[in-house]
C-alpha positions in Angstrom: 5.4 -22.5 69.8 8.6 -21.7 67.9 8.4 -22.7 64.2 11.5 -24.7 63.6 10.9 -24.9 59.8 10.7 -21.2 59.4 13.8 -20.7 61.6 15.7 -23.2 59.4 14.6 -21.5 56.2 15.8 -18.1 57.4 19.1 -19.5 58.6 19.7 -21.3 55.3 19.1 -18.1 53.3 21.6 -16.2 55.5 24.2 -19.0 55.2 23.9 -18.9 51.5 24.5 -15.1 51.4 27.5 -14.8 53.7 31.0 -16.2 53.1 31.5 -17.9 56.5 29.9 -18.6 59.8 29.8 -15.7 62.4 31.0 -16.3 65.9 29.1 -13.5 67.7 25.7 -11.8 67.1 25.2 -8.1 68.0 21.9 -6.3 68.2 22.1 -2.5 68.0 19.6 -0.3 69.8 18.3 3.2 69.0 20.9 5.6 67.8 23.7 3.1 68.2 24.3 2.2 64.6 27.7 3.7 64.3 29.3 0.4 65.2 28.5 -0.7 61.6 31.2 1.7 60.3 33.8 -0.3 62.2 32.9 -3.6 60.5 35.3 -4.7 57.7 34.4 -6.7 54.6 30.7 -6.0 55.1 27.9 -7.9 53.5 24.5 -6.4 54.0 21.2 -8.2 53.8 17.9 -6.2 54.0 15.5 -7.7 56.5 12.7 -7.7 53.9 14.8 -10.0 51.7 15.2 -12.7 54.4 12.4 -15.3 54.5 10.1 -15.0 57.5 12.0 -12.0 59.0 10.0 -9.1 60.4 10.8 -5.5 59.4 11.7 -2.7 61.9 9.4 0.4 61.8 11.3 2.6 64.3 13.2 5.8 63.4 16.9 5.3 63.9 16.8 1.6 63.1 18.5 0.7 59.8 16.7 -2.6 59.1 19.6 -4.6 57.8 21.6 -7.7 58.8 25.3 -7.1 58.4 28.0 -9.7 58.2 31.7 -8.9 58.5 34.6 -8.8 60.8 34.9 -6.6 63.9 38.5 -6.4 65.2 39.2 -9.6 63.3 36.2 -11.6 64.6 33.4 -12.7 62.3 30.1 -11.1 63.5 26.5 -10.8 62.5 25.0 -7.4 63.4 21.3 -6.5 63.5 21.1 -2.8 62.6 17.5 -2.3 63.8 15.6 -4.5 66.2 12.0 -5.3 66.8 9.8 -4.2 69.7 6.7 -5.4 71.4 5.1 -2.0 71.1 5.3 -2.3 67.3 2.6 -4.9 67.5 4.8 -8.0 67.1 4.3 -11.1 69.1 7.0 -12.0 71.5 7.9 -15.0 69.3 8.2 -12.8 66.3 10.4 -10.1 67.8 12.8 -12.8 69.1 12.8 -14.6 65.8 16.2 -13.3 64.8 17.7 -14.7 68.1 16.2 -18.1 67.1 17.8 -17.8 63.7 21.2 -16.9 65.2 21.1 -20.0 67.4 20.3 -22.1 64.3 23.4 -20.6 62.7 25.5 -21.9 65.5 26.1 -18.6 67.2 26.6 -19.0 71.0 27.4 -15.5 72.0 25.1 -12.5 71.9 25.7 -8.8 72.6 22.6 -6.6 73.1 22.5 -2.8 73.3 19.7 -0.4 74.0 18.8 3.2 74.9 17.3 3.4 78.4 16.0 5.9 81.0 18.2 6.2 84.1 16.6 5.5 87.4 19.7 5.6 89.6 20.5 9.1 91.0 24.2 8.5 90.4 23.7 8.2 86.6 24.2 10.9 84.1 22.9 11.2 80.5 25.2 9.4 78.0 26.5 7.0 80.7 27.0 3.4 79.6 25.5 0.8 81.9 26.4 -2.9 81.9 23.2 -4.9 82.5 23.8 -7.3 85.4 20.2 -8.5 85.7 16.7 -7.7 84.6 13.1 -7.4 85.7 10.4 -8.4 83.2 7.4 -6.0 83.5 6.2 -6.7 79.9 3.5 -9.0 81.2 4.5 -11.5 78.5 7.2 -14.0 77.7 8.5 -15.3 74.3 8.4 -18.9 75.7 4.7 -19.1 76.4 3.0 -22.0 74.7 3.9 -25.6 74.0 7.6 -26.2 74.4 9.9 -27.8 71.8 12.3 -29.9 73.8 14.7 -30.0 70.8 15.3 -26.3 71.2 15.4 -25.8 75.0 14.0 -26.8 78.4 10.4 -26.2 79.5 11.6 -24.2 82.5 14.9 -22.5 81.6 17.1 -21.3 84.5 17.6 -17.5 84.6 20.0 -17.2 87.6 22.7 -15.9 85.3 20.7 -14.2 82.5 23.8 -12.0 81.7 27.1 -13.7 81.6 29.3 -13.0 84.6 32.3 -13.9 82.5 31.5 -11.3 79.9 30.7 -8.7 82.5 34.1 -9.2 84.0 35.9 -9.0 80.7 34.0 -5.7 79.8 35.0 -4.1 83.1 38.7 -5.0 82.3 38.4 -3.5 78.8 36.8 -0.3 80.2 39.6 0.1 82.7 42.2 -0.3 80.1 40.6 2.3 77.8 39.5 4.7 80.5 35.8 4.2 79.7 33.4 5.2 82.4 30.9 2.3 83.1 27.9 2.0 85.3 26.4 -1.3 86.4 22.8 -2.1 87.2 19.5 -3.8 86.7 17.3 -3.2 83.7 13.6 -3.2 83.9 11.7 -4.0 80.7 8.3 -2.4 79.9 6.1 -2.5 76.8 6.2 1.2 75.9 5.7 3.0 73.6 5.0 5.9 76.0 7.7 7.1 78.3 7.1 6.6 82.0 5.2 8.9 84.4 7.2 10.2 87.4 5.3 7.8 89.6 6.3 4.9 87.4 10.0 5.9 87.4 9.9 6.1 91.2 8.1 2.7 91.5 10.6 1.0 89.2 13.5 2.3 91.2 11.9 1.1 94.4 11.6 -2.3 92.8 15.4 -2.3 92.4 15.9 -1.2 88.8 18.6 1.2 87.7 17.4 1.7 84.1 14.2 1.3 82.2 13.6 0.4 78.5 11.3 -1.2 76.0 13.5 -4.0 74.6 16.3 -6.5 75.5 14.4 -8.6 78.0 12.6 -10.8 75.5 15.8 -11.3 73.5 17.7 -12.3 76.6 15.1 -14.8 77.7 15.1 -16.4 74.2 18.9 -16.5 74.0 19.3 -18.1 77.4 16.6 -20.6 76.6 18.6 -21.5 73.4 21.8 -21.8 75.4 23.4 -18.6 74.3 25.7 -16.5 76.5 24.4 -12.9 76.7 26.1 -9.5 77.4 24.1 -6.3 77.3 24.7 -2.6 77.5 22.3 0.3 78.1 23.1 3.9 77.1 21.4 6.2 79.5 19.6 8.7 77.3 17.2 10.4 79.8 16.8 10.5 83.5 13.8 9.3 85.5 15.1 10.5 88.9 12.8 12.5 91.1 13.7 16.2 90.9 15.5 15.6 87.6 12.6 14.4 85.3 12.2 16.4 82.2 10.0 15.9 79.1 11.4 13.2 77.0 11.3 12.8 73.2 12.6 10.2 70.8 14.9 12.9 69.2 16.5 13.6 72.5 17.0 9.9 73.1 18.8 9.6 69.8 20.9 12.6 70.5 22.0 11.3 73.9 22.8 7.9 72.3 25.0 9.5 69.6 26.9 11.3 72.4 27.7 8.0 74.1 28.3 6.1 70.9 32.1 6.5 70.6 32.7 4.9 74.0 30.1 2.2 73.3 31.8 1.4 70.0 35.3 1.3 71.6 34.1 -1.0 74.4 32.4 -3.5 72.1 35.2 -3.4 69.5 37.8 -4.2 72.1 35.6 -6.7 73.9 34.7 -8.9 70.9 38.2 -10.5 70.4 38.3 -11.5 74.1 34.9 -13.3 74.1 
């Protein structure tokens, strides 16, 4: 069960340490922290200073909550997210999403680094997530439901906002940014996939595979938030193109894609 008192305590602390309410929350994935440099009038809060907040342990994740304006819009940015493979429960790793909802935020942008399963994808491509498959064998909504927060059986027929996807396509066309579109399959990690797993996931209908995003999306939709998500393709899990993967190579590929990802998010935010 979600602990509403802890959620309220964390939200109150954040409210007391930022000058105004943010309109949009953004979660930055591995190697995608450059968006922080585009934020004006920054106010940073270390995760360890926020009551009840977990702390990220992953290389390339900054571990701070950043308030400021992005292209004139008040935003709250997580520079560093939490993962199931770090040993957190599903409720804990989605705790920030619960806090964002308590702060009154209704729009959420998620980003991640993912392995490409679609043969038409290249490393450093940006993929808009249009749907997901949950293969994490867990769900952040397990347990008794709090009807004050959301429904017992939340609808997931539009996990990722069609409206936001349409706007992102328009922004990409205006700024000549190459975009892919596809289905993201979420797995626990932390090991990268075997060639057989890559092949099986593609047969299931997935275009990219990663170790995050799905729990956050489920929690956000449960709480009534509108979700937009992006994957940066950092390695390829396509038969005949599979090479040994490492976290350093993932970060390098993410940094290569970062300028276009930053431009897309920066131009999209005022239109949401």
